[in-house]
ZAZA-971933 format. One record per residue: x, y, z of N, C-alpha, C in turn; residue in three letters. Coordinates in steps of 0.001 Angstrom, whole numbers, plus 524288, in hexadecimal, padded with zeros to 5 digits. Atoms other than C-alpha are relative to their C-alpha. Layout:
! residues N
XYZXYZXYZALA ...
***
This chain:
! residues 192
802BD7FBD2802B24FFC23D5FF9EDBE803AB804AD7FFACUNK 7FC837FB898007F507B03E1309E8367FD4380504801BEUNK 802137FB2A7FDB5505C43EF3C9ECD27FBDA802937FC98UNK 803FD7FD98803514FDEA3F3C99E0E47FAC47FD2980085UNK 804DE802E97FF314F3F93E8DD9E2AC7FDB78012C80562UNK 801C17FEBD7FAB24F3553EBEB9F12A7FD528055F80011UNK 8024E7FABF8004B4F07E3FA5F9EE2C7FAA27FFCE7FD65UNK 805078008E802B64E5A83F6959E4A77FC007FD6A8039CUNK 8038F802B17FC654DFBF3ED3F9EEBA7FE39803AA80456UNK 8016C7FC457FBD94E02B3F7AA9F9637FC5C804327FDDFUNK 803637FC118026A4DA2D401AE9F01F7FA837FDD37FF20UNK 805208026C800E64CF323F8329EC927FD017FF4F8051EUNK 802878009D7FAE34CC5F3F5129FAE07FE4C8054F80211UNK 801617FAB77FE424CC904039F9FE137FB49802227FD18UNK 8046B7FE3E8032D4C355406CD9F2CD7FB047FD2F8019FUNK 80483803067FE3E4BA2E3FBDD9F7167FDF38022680535UNK 801927FDEE7FADE4BA164013AA05197FD5B8054D7FF6AUNK 8025F7FAE0800EF4B72540F00A00327FA8D7FF5B7FDA9UNK 8051B800D4802774ABEC409F19F7B67FBFD7FDF1803EEUNK 8038D801FE7FBF74A5F340246A030B7FE8580467803BAUNK 801177FB957FC874A73240E30A0BDF7FC58803F47FD80UNK 803617FC53802CB4A0FC416E9A018C7FA6D7FDEA7FFA2UNK 80537802568004E4959A40D69A00247FD1C800B18052AUNK 8027F7FF4D7FAEB492E240E04A0EC87FEE4805B58012FUNK 800A17FA6B7FEE44945D41CD2A0F287FC208029C7FC4EUNK 8033F7FD85803FC48BCA41F6CA032D7FAAF801C580219UNK 8053B7FEA07FE1A47E8E41F3BA0A05800308048B803DAUNK 7FFDE7FB817FC724822142814A1592801EC805017FD62UNK 7FE1F7FB4C802B74899043152A0C967FBC7802457FC7AUNK 804527FE278034147E124321BA03307FBD9802A380361UNK 803C67FDBC7FC62474E4434A3A0EA8801D480560801D2UNK 7FDCF7FB027FE5647DDF43F79A13877FFB8803FB7FB8EUNK 8003D7FC918048A47EC34453DA05D57FA6E802127FF36UNK 805737FE64800C246FD64457FA04A57FE48803D58042FUNK 8018D7FC7D7FBC646E1D44BD2A11F7802858055D7FF7EUNK 7FD377FB07800764783745656A0F4C7FE118032A7FB57UNK 801607FD35804C9473E7459B0A017B7FA2A800437FEE8UNK 805928003C8013A4655E45685A01D07FEED7FCD87FB20UNK 8008A8031A804C6467A744D5C9F6467FB657FC4280075UNK 80468803A68002745BA4445889F2697FB83801938038AUNK 804427FE377FCA5452A844DDD9FAD2800D87FEF8805C0UNK 7FED6800E37FA7A4597B44AA3A079A7FFC580533802DFUNK 8008C7FB2E7FCFE455C5454D2A11AB804A9800C780399UNK 7FBCD7FE9C7FC6845EF645BACA1B087FDF87FFC58059AUNK 8015D7FFDF7FA7A45F2545AF4A29E580252804FD8023FUNK 7FE407FB117FDB545FEB46820A30B97FFD07FF98805EFUNK 7FFDB800017FA4E4635046A81A3EE37FD1C8049F80256UNK 802EC7FB717FE1345C98477B2A3FE57FCF08026E7FB7BUNK 8033E7FD70803E34529047FEAA38E58033D803BA7FCB1UNK 7FD667FC458036A45661488BBA2DA77FFFA8056780297UNK 7FFAF7FAB57FDDD45AFC4962FA31DE7FDC1803FF7FC33UNK 801E27FC7D8040F455F749C11A25337FAD97FDFA7FDD2UNK 804FC8013C8027D447F649C38A203B7FF44804027FBAFUNK 800BD7FC7080468445704A1EAA12BA7FA577FFC17FE27UNK 8057A7FFA1801AF438CA4A5B0A0BF87FE647FC127FBD7UNK 8017B803CF8040D4395C49B3CA01527FCF47FB908028AUNK 803738040F7FDF842E3B491DAA03CF8011C7FAD47FD3DUNK 7FF548054A8021942F4D48334A01E07FBB37FC958024DUNK 803F2803B07FE28424B2478E2A02D4802907FAAF80096UNK 7FDF38053D7FF10428A046BF6A08E67FB597FC4D80030UNK 80411804068002D41FF24606AA05738020C7FB2A802D4UNK 7FE82804877FCDC41FF245423A0DC67FD797FB197FDD2UNK 801BD804F78022E41EBF44618A095F8018E7FBAE803CDUNK 7FEDC804637FC8B41E0D43988A11577FE997FAD97FD6EUNK 800BF8051C8026541F7A42B7AA0CA9801AF7FBC1803CEUNK 7FEA4804707FCAE4206941E1CA13008010E7FB4E7FC84UNK 7FECF804DF802B7426EC411DAA0DDB7FBA27FC158012DUNK 8045C803B17FF6E41CBD40708A0BCF800C97FC1980475UNK 7FEF5803D07FBD94236D3FE6DA16237FF2A8023D8057AUNK 800EC7FD7E7FAF14209B4082BA210D7FA398016480064UNK 805AA7FF297FFBF4124D40860A25A07FE84805518024EUNK 800F97FAC47FE03412134170AA27D07FD08803507FC10UNK 8021C7FBBC8031940A5042278A22E98034F804B880191UNK 7FC637FBB77FEE64133942E69A21CD7FEDD804827FC4EUNK 801407FB7D8034D40FCD43C06A1CFD801418050B802EAUNK 7FF237FAF67FD6F412AE44A57A1F987FAEE8021880242UNK 8049D7FD9A7FD9940962451B0A288D7FDD1804467FC7BUNK 801B97FC3D803F7408DA45C2EA1E04803527FF237FB26UNK 7FD788012D804FE40C8A45B6BA0FB780454803D27FE85UNK 7FC0B7FC2F8017C41473467EDA0E898001080486803C6UNK 7FF6E7FB3A7FCFC419564742BA151780328803CB7FCA9UNK 7FD157FBF6802CD41DFB480FCA0F258028E8038180411UNK 7FD137FCE47FC3A428884886AA164D8045B802F37FD3EUNK 7FB927FD158020B43399491FAA145C804E57FCAB8007FUNK 7FB0F802D07FFA44411948C79A119E802E1801D2804E8UNK 7FD697FEE47FB0D4483C48BA1A1E987FC587FF8C804A5UNK 803E08007C7FBD143B9F48AC8A26737FF8D7FA48801B0UNK 8006F8054E7FDE743A9747EEAA2F5D7FA3F7FE6E80056UNK 80556802107FFBA42E714766BA2E80800227FA9880279UNK 8009F805407FDDA4299146A53A35707FB0E7FDAB7FDC4UNK 80473802D28021F4209A46049A2F75800087FA8880242UNK 8004B805567FDF641BC84533DA34497FE217FC417FBBDUNK 802028045B80308419FF44676A2D2D7FD167FC84803D2UNK 8030F803917FCC44100E43CB7A3257801077FA6C7FE36UNK 7FF0780582801344135A42E52A33167FC7C7FC9F80366UNK 8035D803A67FD3940A0742366A36E1801A87FA757FEA6UNK 7FEC080580800CF40D9B41523A38BF7FAD97FD0C7FF83UNK 804CD802FA800EF4026E40D63A32B0800BF7FA29800E0UNK 7FEE1805807FF1E4090140076A36057FE397FE2980556UNK 801A48024D7FB084062E3F74AA41558047F7FF91803E9UNK 7FB6D800377FC95413F43F823A4719802E1805307FFDBUNK 7FC857FB7C8002741DB5402A3A4A9A803B97FF547FB67UNK 7FC618001880464425B240605A3E9780393804B880055UNK 7FC247FBCC7FFF9431AC40E69A3C968012B801817FA64UNK 7FEDD7FE138053B43419416EAA30CD804518040980015UNK 7FC207FBE0800BC43EB441FAEA2BB77FEE2802817FABAUNK 801727FD4A804C743D41429E2A2149804BB801CD7FCDFUNK 7FC647FD6580383444CB42E76A159A7FD38804EC7FE35UNK 8025C7FB14801804429843C09A10718030E802657FB86UNK 7FD567FCE9803F3445BA444EDA05357FCD4804DE7FED9UNK 802617FB0D80177442A0452289FFB27FFF38004C7FA0EUNK 800637FF298059C43E064558D9F21C7FEB7805C27FF12UNK 7FBE7801E88036B4437C45C0C9EA4A804EF7FE9780315UNK 7FB73801E37FD1444FD8454D49EE79804058042780149UNK 7FC197FBEF7FEFC45882460E09ED5D7FE808037E8049AUNK 801B27FCEB7FB7945062467619F812801867FD6980522UNK 7FE75802CB7FB3F4551045D15A01D08045D802B3802F3UNK 7FB9F7FD4C7FD7E4614446509A04837FE27804A180343UNK 802087FB697FD464589347011A099F7FBA57FEBB803D6UNK 8043D801947FC7F44E5546853A111E802737FE0280511UNK 7FD75801207FAFF4528B4680EA1F757FC217FE1880408UNK 803488021B7FBCD44C9345F8EA2A0D8029A8011880540UNK 7FE317FF1F7FAA544DEA46399A383B7FE9B7FB5D8036FUNK 801CC804937FD0B4464E457FEA3D8B7FC9B7FCC47FC54UNK 802FD8035A8038D4407B44C39A36C97FF877FA8680238UNK 800F08056E7FE7A43A8743F0AA39E48036A7FC517FCCBUNK 7FCE9803528037A442E6439D5A2ECB805727FEDC8021DUNK 7FAD3800E57FDCB44F0C43A62A37608003C7FAFB8033CUNK 8001B804AE7FCB344AAB42E75A3F5B7FBE37FC1F7FE0BUNK 803FC803EE8012944312421BEA3DF57FB188014080326UNK 805027FED87FD81434A8422D6A416D7FD187FAE68011AUNK 80307804A17FE7D42D4541848A48F37FA62801A480118UNK 805837FF017FF0641E6E41820A48D37FD647FAF6801C1UNK 80305804797FE22415CC40EFFA50A57FB587FF2F7FC64UNK 80496801348033740A4640869A4A027FBB98040D800F8UNK 804307FC277FF9F3FFCD412A2A4731801BE8056C801ADUNK 7FE147FAF37FE124085A41DD8A4C0E80093803F57FB89UNK 7FF357FB9E8038E4084242B15A452E8036880401802C2UNK 7FC857FC0E7FDC24131F434E9A477A800CD804717FC2AUNK 7FE577FB8B80324416D44425EA42B6805EE7FFF77FFD2UNK 7FA587FFEA800BB4249044324A3D338017C805517FDBEUNK 7FEC97FABD801E34299E4510FA3C4880508800557FCD1UNK 7FB467FE86802C84337E456A6A32E58005A805F780044UNK 7FF077FA657FF91439624642FA353380424801567FBF2UNK 7FC947FEF48047543FEE46A7EA29787FFF7805BC7FE6FUNK 8000E7FB05802C54437B4768FA21C1802C37FF537FAC6UNK 7FD6B7FFEF805134479747964A13D280410804568003AUNK 7FBAA7FC4E7FFA2454E048003A139A7FF4C8046A7FC08UNK 800897FB9A8039F453F448DBBA0DCF80438800267FBC0UNK 7FBEC8004B804014607C48AACA063C7FDD87FDBB7FAEBUNK 8026F80223804B445785483709FCCA7FE898045A7FC3BUNK 8018B7FB938034145353490C49F7DA8046F801B87FC5EUNK 7FB747FE728032446120492CD9F270801817FBDF7FBF8UNK 7FEB18044B8038C46170485D39EB057FD18800C77FAD7UNK 802AB7FF0B804FD45EC34888B9DC8F7FCD27FB5A7FE07UNK 803018049B8019A45A0747A7C9DA7D7FAA17FFD88028FUNK 804E0800547FCFE44F3C47C959E4887FD118052D80042UNK 802797FADF7FFA444B4948AA69E1EF7FA2B7FFED7FEB1UNK 8058B800438017343E2D486879DC0C7FCF57FBF98032FUNK 802A0803F67FCCF43B1947BEC9E60F7FC9A802AF80418UNK 803B37FDC77FC3F42F1147F609EDEB7FDFF7FBE2803D6UNK 801D7804537FCB442C34471E99F3CD804547FBF7800C5UNK 7FC8C8045B7FEB4434144676B9FA8F7FC817FBC58024FUNK 802EE804567FDB442E9F459FD9FDD08039E7FCE580389UNK 7FD38803467FC3A4334B452E4A09FC7FD067FADA80055UNK 802928051A8003D430624446EA08BE802AB7FC20803A3UNK 7FE19804247FC87431CC43979A12BF7FD9D7FAD27FE54UNK 801FE8054B800B44307442ADEA10ED801C97FCC7804A6UNK 7FEC3803637FB8B42FBE421C8A1CB2800AB7FA647FE34UNK 7FED38057780104435844141BA1C158001A7FD138052FUNK 7FFBD802FF7FB22434984091DA2617805A97FF1E801A8UNK 7FAE68015D7FDD24402C4069CA2F007FF747FA8180229UNK 800728057A7FE63442103F801A308C802367FF1C80572UNK 7FD928007C7FADA44B393F8D5A3C338012D80574801FBUNK 7FF377FAAF7FE2044992405E5A430D804FE8007A80337UNK 7FB717FEF57FCBF4556B40C1CA493D7FE5E7FFD5805AFUNK 8010E800257FA684562A4099BA57BD803B8803BD802A1UNK 7FC7D7FC767FD3A45B99413C1A611A804A97FD0480240UNK 7FB3E802777FE074696D410F1A65E27FF117FD8F80557UNK 8010F802157FAC64647740EF6A73D17FD327FAC57FFA6UNK 802D6804EC8009C45B634042FA6F14803AD7FBC97FDF8UNK 7FC58803D28021F4663E3FD92A6761803777FDB480441UNK 7FC7F801D07FBDF46E863FC92A73A47FD607FBF380379UNK 802E4803AE7FCB9463DA3F4E8A7A997FE747FB397FCDBUNK 80165804CD802C9463AF3E71DA753D7FC4A7FCC880364UNK 8037E8035A7FCFC458623DE55A7940802FE7FB6A8025BUNK 7FD5D8043F7FD2645C173D388A82CC800FA7FB557FC74UNK 7FF648048A8036045A0B3C906A7861804A9800B07FC55UNK 7FBBB7FF078039B464063CF83A6F64805467FFCE802BCUNK 7FAFD7FFD67FD4F46E8C3D0C9A79D58023D7FAA4800E6UNK 7FE2B805567FF1746F5F3C20EA7B7B801DD7FD4E7FB05UNK 7FE6E80264804FB4726B3BF88A6D1D805CB7FFAF7FF72UNK 
***
């Protein structure tokens, strides 16, 4: 093989490797992009409350949905709350397992209008972890949030008076197990 063919072959193998790597990186990079920009109504995660509260009022409406494969009833404890931008609020959602067995669910969420996602900050949320409910069990699932006062400076959102926070629960087929549990293999498995 002459050197020009070798260079073309190496370039093709290199391009193939880059394309495979990009395919694997696409999902986490897209997720990161959505979290940073609020794209598609993705909310932000805040580590502390807003230091600034302004007089502009905003109404946050709450919506709860459940995938048909999960035998839960899921709804907000109240339909809406009106607060000042920058003010922290806490609201609970109520979830009931109507099934005959313990089931585990995980939620997806978004904000509408989608451009408001960049300003909707969660301090604490049940959506950060999987939720297990025993048969017949009802639990309160809190969400603590604020709307960043920087939204008031966004010309696209100057006329927005309402934001809707929506959750949808889906079943988890194989719930995550804590690392400590993974380390303990049952006796039957250790003999395999």
